[in-house]
C-alpha positions as CSV (number, residue, x, y, z in Angstrom):
1,M,15.1,21.0,-11.1
2,N,15.4,19.9,-7.5
3,S,13.2,17.2,-6.5
4,L,12.4,15.7,-2.7
5,E,12.4,12.0,-2.1
6,I,10.0,11.1,1.0
7,D,9.8,7.7,2.9
8,G,6.4,8.1,4.3
9,G,4.1,6.3,6.7
10,Y,6.0,7.4,9.7
11,S,4.8,9.5,12.9
12,L,6.6,12.3,13.4
13,K,7.4,14.2,17.1
14,G,8.7,17.6,18.0
15,V,8.8,21.4,17.9
16,I,8.3,23.8,15.2
17,N,9.3,27.4,14.8
18,P,7.0,29.1,12.2
19,Q,8.7,31.5,9.7
20,G,7.4,34.9,9.1
21,A,4.5,35.5,7.0
22,K,5.4,35.6,3.4
23,N,2.4,37.8,2.1
24,E,2.8,40.4,4.9
25,A,6.5,40.4,4.1
26,L,6.0,41.2,0.4
27,Q,3.8,44.0,1.2
28,V,6.1,45.9,4.1
29,I,9.3,45.3,2.0
30,C,7.6,47.3,-1.3
31,S,6.6,50.1,1.4
32,V,10.5,50.9,2.0
33,L,10.2,52.6,-1.9
34,L,8.1,55.6,0.3
35,T,10.6,57.2,2.1
36,N,14.4,57.9,1.9
37,E,15.2,57.0,5.5
38,K,16.3,53.4,6.8
39,V,13.4,50.9,7.3
40,V,14.6,48.2,9.4
41,I,12.3,44.7,8.9
42,E,12.9,41.5,11.0
43,N,11.4,37.7,10.7
44,I,11.8,38.1,7.2
45,P,11.3,34.6,5.8
46,D,14.1,33.3,3.7
47,I,12.1,32.1,1.0
48,L,12.4,32.3,-2.8
49,D,9.8,34.9,-3.4
50,V,10.7,37.0,-0.7
51,N,14.4,37.1,-1.9
52,K,13.6,37.7,-5.6
53,L,11.1,41.0,-4.4
54,I,14.6,42.2,-2.4
55,N,16.5,41.8,-5.6
56,L,14.1,43.5,-7.5
57,L,14.4,46.8,-5.2
58,E,18.3,46.2,-5.5
59,I,18.0,46.6,-9.2
60,L,16.4,49.8,-8.6
61,G,18.7,51.3,-6.5
62,V,17.3,50.5,-2.9
63,K,20.6,49.8,-0.4
64,T,20.0,46.4,1.4
65,N,21.9,45.3,4.4
66,K,21.1,41.9,6.3
67,I,21.8,42.6,9.8
68,K,21.2,39.0,10.8
69,H,19.2,35.8,9.7
70,N,15.7,36.9,8.7
71,K,16.6,40.8,9.7
72,F,17.1,43.6,7.0
73,S,17.5,47.1,6.6
74,F,16.6,48.9,3.9
75,Q,17.0,52.5,2.2
76,S,15.6,54.0,-0.8
77,D,17.7,57.1,-1.3
78,N,19.0,56.7,-4.6
79,I,16.4,55.0,-6.8
80,N,16.5,54.8,-10.6
81,L,13.5,54.2,-12.3
82,N,15.1,53.7,-15.6
83,K,16.1,50.2,-14.4
84,I,12.4,49.2,-14.7
85,K,12.8,48.5,-18.4
86,S,16.1,46.7,-17.9
87,D,15.9,43.1,-18.6
88,E,17.2,41.9,-15.4
89,F,14.3,43.7,-13.9
90,I,11.8,42.4,-16.5
91,K,12.8,38.7,-15.8
92,K,12.7,39.1,-11.8
93,A,9.5,41.1,-12.3
94,T,7.4,38.8,-14.5
95,S,8.0,35.9,-12.3
96,L,6.8,37.4,-9.1
97,R,3.0,38.2,-8.4
98,G,4.1,40.8,-5.7
99,S,6.3,42.9,-7.6
100,V,3.0,44.8,-8.9
101,M,2.9,46.3,-5.2
102,I,5.9,48.5,-5.8
103,V,3.7,50.4,-8.6
104,G,1.6,52.5,-5.6
105,P,4.8,53.6,-3.7
106,L,6.8,54.5,-6.9
107,L,4.1,56.5,-8.4
108,T,3.2,58.1,-5.1
109,R,6.7,59.3,-4.4
110,F,8.2,59.6,-7.7
111,G,5.1,60.7,-9.9
112,K,5.3,57.6,-12.3
113,A,5.8,53.6,-12.3
114,S,5.5,50.9,-14.7
115,I,5.7,47.2,-14.0
116,P,5.7,44.1,-16.4
117,R,2.5,41.9,-16.3
118,P,3.5,40.0,-13.2
119,G,3.7,36.1,-12.9
120,G,2.9,34.1,-9.7
121,D,0.8,30.7,-9.0
122,K,-1.2,29.3,-11.7
123,I,-4.4,29.2,-9.6
124,G,-6.5,30.7,-12.3
125,R,-7.1,34.4,-13.3
126,R,-5.8,36.7,-11.3
127,R,-6.7,40.3,-12.7
128,L,-5.1,43.5,-12.0
129,D,-8.1,46.0,-12.2
130,T,-8.6,46.8,-8.7
131,H,-5.0,48.0,-8.3
132,F,-5.3,50.4,-11.2
133,D,-8.8,51.5,-11.0
134,G,-8.2,52.6,-7.4
135,L,-4.9,54.5,-8.4
136,I,-6.7,56.1,-11.0
137,K,-9.6,57.3,-8.6
138,L,-6.3,58.9,-6.8
139,G,-5.8,60.9,-10.0
140,A,-3.0,58.7,-12.0
141,K,-3.2,58.3,-15.8
142,F,-3.0,55.0,-16.8
143,N,-1.8,53.0,-19.8
144,Y,-1.2,49.8,-20.9
145,D,1.6,48.8,-23.5
146,S,-0.1,45.5,-25.1
147,D,2.8,45.2,-27.3
148,N,5.2,44.7,-24.4
149,Y,2.8,43.9,-21.5
150,F,3.6,46.9,-19.3
151,Y,1.1,48.7,-16.8
152,N,2.2,52.3,-16.7
153,V,0.9,55.0,-14.6
154,S,1.6,58.4,-13.9
155,S,0.7,61.6,-12.2
156,K,1.9,65.0,-10.7
157,K,0.5,64.8,-7.4
158,L,-2.1,62.1,-6.4
159,K,-5.3,63.6,-4.6
160,G,-7.3,61.9,-1.9
161,N,-10.9,60.4,-2.8
162,N,-13.6,58.1,-1.9
163,I,-12.7,54.3,-3.3
164,L,-15.1,51.5,-3.4
165,L,-13.0,48.7,-4.1
166,E,-14.9,46.1,-6.5
167,E,-13.2,43.1,-4.6
168,A,-11.6,42.8,-1.1
169,S,-8.2,42.4,-2.9
170,V,-5.3,41.8,-0.6
171,T,-2.4,43.1,-2.8
172,G,-5.0,45.5,-4.2
173,T,-5.6,47.4,-1.0
174,A,-1.8,47.4,-0.1
175,N,-0.9,48.8,-3.4
176,I,-3.7,51.9,-3.2
177,L,-2.9,52.2,0.4
178,M,0.3,52.9,0.1
179,A,-0.2,55.5,-2.8
180,A,-2.6,57.3,-0.5
181,V,-0.5,57.9,2.2
182,L,1.3,60.5,0.1
183,A,-1.7,62.0,-1.6
184,S,-3.1,65.4,-0.9
185,G,-6.2,65.2,1.2
186,K,-8.3,62.5,2.6
187,T,-8.7,59.0,1.1
188,E,-11.7,56.4,2.1
189,L,-11.0,52.7,1.1
190,Y,-14.2,51.0,1.3
191,N,-14.3,47.4,0.7
192,S,-10.6,47.1,1.6
193,A,-9.1,43.7,2.8
194,C,-8.6,43.5,6.3
195,E,-6.1,40.5,6.7
196,P,-3.4,40.7,9.2
197,Y,-1.1,41.3,6.5
198,I,-2.7,44.7,5.8
199,Q,-3.1,45.2,9.5
200,Q,0.8,45.3,10.0
201,L,1.4,47.3,6.9
202,C,-0.9,49.9,8.1
203,L,0.8,49.9,11.7
204,L,4.3,50.1,9.8
205,L,3.1,52.9,8.0
206,N,1.8,55.0,10.4
207,K,5.1,54.4,12.4
208,M,7.0,56.0,9.5
209,G,4.6,59.0,9.8
210,A,1.1,57.9,8.0
211,K,-2.1,58.5,9.4
212,I,-4.4,55.9,9.1
213,S,-7.6,55.0,10.8
214,G,-9.9,52.1,10.8
215,I,-7.4,49.4,11.0
216,G,-8.7,45.7,11.2
217,S,-12.0,46.7,9.2
218,N,-12.8,47.3,5.5
219,L,-13.2,50.9,5.6
220,L,-9.3,52.6,6.0
221,V,-9.3,56.3,5.9
222,I,-6.1,57.9,5.2
223,E,-5.2,61.4,5.7
224,G,-2.3,62.1,3.2
225,V,1.2,63.3,4.5
226,N,4.3,65.1,2.8
227,K,6.9,62.8,4.0
228,L,7.5,59.3,5.6
229,K,10.4,58.5,7.7
230,G,12.1,55.4,9.0
231,A,11.0,52.9,11.3
232,N,11.6,49.2,12.6
233,H,8.8,46.5,12.3
234,K,8.4,42.9,13.0
235,I,6.6,40.6,10.7
236,L,3.9,37.9,11.9
237,P,4.5,34.4,11.9
238,D,3.1,32.8,8.8
239,M,-0.4,31.6,9.5
240,I,-0.6,29.6,6.2
241,E,2.5,27.8,7.1
242,I,1.2,27.2,10.8
243,G,-1.9,25.9,9.4
244,S,0.1,23.4,6.9
245,W,1.9,22.1,10.1
246,I,-1.5,21.2,11.7
247,G,-2.6,19.2,8.6
248,L,1.0,17.5,8.8
249,A,0.6,16.3,12.5
250,A,-3.0,15.1,11.8
251,M,-2.4,13.2,8.6
252,T,0.7,11.7,10.2
253,K,-0.7,11.2,13.6
254,S,2.2,13.1,14.9
255,E,2.6,15.0,18.4
256,I,3.7,18.2,17.2
257,T,4.2,21.6,19.0
258,I,4.1,24.9,17.0
259,K,5.6,27.4,18.9
260,N,5.0,31.4,18.9
261,V,1.7,31.5,16.3
262,N,0.2,34.7,17.9
263,W,-2.9,33.4,18.1
264,N,-4.8,36.7,18.0
265,F,-4.1,36.8,14.4
266,L,-5.2,33.1,13.4
267,G,-8.8,34.3,13.0
268,N,-11.3,31.1,12.3
269,I,-8.1,28.7,11.3
270,P,-8.4,27.0,14.4
271,S,-12.2,26.5,14.1
272,I,-11.9,25.3,10.8
273,F,-9.5,22.2,11.7
274,E,-11.5,21.4,14.6
275,K,-14.7,21.2,12.3
276,L,-12.4,18.3,10.9
277,G,-12.1,16.4,14.3
278,I,-8.7,17.8,15.0
279,N,-7.9,18.2,18.4
280,L,-5.9,21.3,18.9
281,K,-4.8,22.7,22.6
282,R,-3.5,26.1,23.2
283,I,-0.6,26.2,25.5
284,G,0.3,30.2,26.2
285,D,1.1,31.3,22.4
286,D,1.7,27.9,21.3
287,I,-0.4,25.3,19.5
288,F,0.0,21.6,20.7
289,I,-1.3,18.7,18.6
290,P,-1.8,15.5,20.1
291,S,-1.4,12.1,18.2
292,H,-4.5,11.0,16.8
293,Q,-4.1,7.7,17.0
294,N,-7.7,7.0,16.9
295,G,-8.1,9.4,13.8
296,Y,-10.3,12.0,13.9
297,T,-14.2,12.5,12.8
298,I,-15.7,15.4,10.5
299,K,-18.4,17.3,12.5
300,N,-21.4,17.6,10.0
301,H,-23.6,20.8,10.2
302,I,-26.1,21.1,13.1
303,D,-28.6,19.4,10.6
304,D,-26.4,16.6,10.1
305,S,-25.9,17.8,6.5
306,I,-22.4,17.2,4.9
307,L,-20.1,19.6,6.3
308,T,-19.0,22.3,3.7
309,I,-15.8,24.3,4.1
310,S,-15.0,27.1,1.6
311,D,-13.0,30.2,1.4
312,A,-13.4,33.8,1.7
313,P,-11.9,37.2,2.2
314,W,-10.7,37.6,6.0
315,P,-12.2,37.3,8.0
316,G,-13.3,34.2,6.5
317,F,-11.4,30.9,5.9
318,T,-7.8,31.5,3.8
319,P,-8.2,30.2,0.3
320,D,-4.2,29.2,1.0
321,L,-5.2,26.6,3.2
322,L,-8.2,24.9,1.3
323,S,-5.7,22.5,-0.1
324,I,-4.5,21.5,3.0
325,I,-8.1,20.9,4.3
326,L,-8.5,18.6,1.3
327,V,-5.9,16.3,2.1
328,I,-6.4,16.3,5.7
329,A,-10.2,15.3,4.8
330,T,-8.8,12.0,2.4
331,Q,-8.1,10.4,5.8
332,A,-10.9,11.7,7.9
333,N,-14.1,9.6,9.4
334,G,-16.8,11.2,7.4
335,S,-17.0,13.3,4.3
336,V,-16.9,17.0,3.3
337,L,-17.3,19.5,0.4
338,I,-14.4,21.6,-0.2
339,H,-15.8,24.9,-2.3
340,Q,-13.0,27.0,-3.7
341,K,-14.9,30.0,-4.6
342,M,-12.1,32.8,-5.2
343,F,-9.7,30.8,-7.6
344,E,-10.9,28.5,-10.5
345,S,-7.5,26.4,-10.8
346,R,-6.9,25.7,-7.5
347,L,-8.5,22.4,-7.3
348,F,-7.0,20.7,-10.2
349,F,-4.2,18.8,-8.3
350,V,-6.7,16.4,-6.9
351,D,-6.1,14.1,-9.4
352,K,-2.5,13.4,-8.0
353,L,-4.0,12.5,-4.8
354,I,-6.7,10.4,-6.7
355,D,-3.6,8.5,-7.8
356,M,-2.2,8.0,-4.5
357,G,-5.7,6.4,-3.6
358,A,-7.8,9.1,-2.6
359,K,-11.5,9.1,-2.7
360,I,-12.2,12.5,-4.1
361,I,-14.9,14.0,-6.6
362,L,-13.9,16.7,-8.4
363,C,-17.5,18.5,-9.3
364,D,-16.6,21.3,-11.2
365,P,-13.5,23.7,-11.1
366,H,-14.5,25.4,-7.8
367,R,-16.0,22.0,-5.8
368,A,-14.7,18.8,-4.8
369,T,-16.7,16.2,-2.4
370,V,-13.8,14.1,-0.4
371,I,-14.6,11.0,1.3
372,G,-12.3,10.2,4.0
373,H,-11.0,6.6,4.4
374,N,-10.4,6.5,8.4
375,F,-6.9,5.6,8.0
376,K,-8.6,2.2,6.8
377,S,-6.4,2.7,3.8
378,K,-3.5,4.7,3.4
379,L,-2.5,6.8,0.7
380,K,0.4,5.3,-1.9
381,G,3.7,6.8,-2.5
382,T,4.1,7.6,-6.4
383,V,5.8,10.3,-8.4
384,L,4.5,13.7,-8.2
385,T,5.0,17.3,-9.7
386,S,4.2,20.6,-7.7
387,P,2.3,22.7,-9.5
388,D,1.8,25.6,-7.0
389,I,2.9,26.4,-3.7
390,R,0.1,25.2,-1.4
391,A,-0.7,22.7,-3.6
392,G,2.9,21.6,-3.4
393,I,2.7,21.4,0.4
394,S,-0.1,19.6,0.3
395,L,1.2,16.9,-1.8
396,L,4.2,16.7,0.3
397,I,1.9,16.5,3.4
398,A,0.0,13.7,1.4
399,A,3.6,12.0,0.5
400,L,4.9,11.9,4.5
401,S,1.6,10.2,5.3
402,A,1.5,7.6,2.5
403,K,3.0,4.2,2.5
404,G,6.1,3.4,0.7
405,K,8.3,5.9,-1.4
406,S,7.0,9.4,-3.2
407,V,9.1,12.1,-5.3
408,I,8.0,15.3,-6.0
409,H,9.4,17.2,-8.6
410,N,9.5,21.0,-9.0
411,I,10.0,21.8,-5.6
412,E,11.0,25.3,-6.5
413,Q,7.2,26.1,-6.1
414,I,7.0,24.9,-2.4
415,D,10.6,26.8,-1.7
416,R,8.7,29.9,-2.9
417,G,6.7,30.0,0.2
418,Y,8.3,27.7,2.7
419,E,11.7,28.0,4.6
420,R,14.1,25.4,5.2
421,I,11.5,22.7,4.3
422,V,13.6,20.0,4.5
423,E,15.8,20.9,7.7
424,K,12.3,21.5,9.3
425,L,10.9,18.2,8.7
426,T,14.0,16.3,9.3
427,S,14.4,17.9,12.6
428,I,11.1,16.3,14.1
429,G,11.6,12.8,12.3
430,A,10.5,12.9,8.8
431,K,12.5,10.7,6.3
432,I,13.3,13.4,3.4
433,N,15.9,14.2,1.2
434,R,16.4,17.0,-1.6
435,V,18.2,15.9,-4.7
């Protein structure tokens, strides 16, 4: 197990280039299973979860070629579905939540698919009902092998249908969408997720020959086609990583420029940070965060009641950044209520921040009130363990701002979502080592 040693309390300065979006990468890489032609994808982040998925596809017989750093070609012209039941495939698939998104492409192209119960972050119950209910409505027969924890679907030919999703699941939308593009007839997918990741997946599928309209809305209309072809695609910068570096700059009173962020796909992320009093400047397509030497003051609601920040499906505020918001609030001037609506275990890392000296009241599994220190009392370095990707990066930001030394164990969780984290941070002056 790797750990990070951090000497905190220093201001940083420099330029950061964000990686490609993790969540988009997992979806578009699964889409290569829909065609026997070559698909080239660039700006793929070099992170554990994405590398696991690429390896998973290689086990199935997908030919992968690393053209250069962050750019790969994929060709799925010799798939062996029997490999799904191999020990190697099962071991890797069960450790990766995104592995479930191979089901839709395999089902619609080959008539059957199976997947062991996938793993991922321990942030609460994450059902797969939306995925399989949608596939059943397209005509799939479903079976769950409870003895071996395997989900199985099959169909001679999927047929388009009107589908109302019970929740706007991003991965569920992606799975059903990829299945529908090769189904016969028209599919209307209502209450679909409309995150930039889904929009990008739709754009790639259309380049491959799919007929998808309504992109960017919660009603996707898919006219099924018989065959898809190869295409080229570039992944967006990761908005979660961008939000993480905004939080880092504020907490450490640092002057940081984040390059080429693609502002058009950041949604309300900048405005939520501004509600915490953080000054962001748009310079072209970059974000410049000046040094907040005098701190930052939370802006209450217009009736002067305490600010509440909550997560919601896009275009609402992404749940992946609530942990960052919570950490930033510990040093703000003012108080804020954090309401994590979508997952019931994501706030349980706050006890570690309390140990560092933060003033946080965990009201219940979904809500926490943060009373900011206004930098009058710094957090204190300590020994921490990263429970998941987003809590892990939040604890790292807290440690970089804290007085003294900290050690963070289980940093493989951070490596699952953040590329070359030590190199990026040391390049702007952080005192951090991997051990």
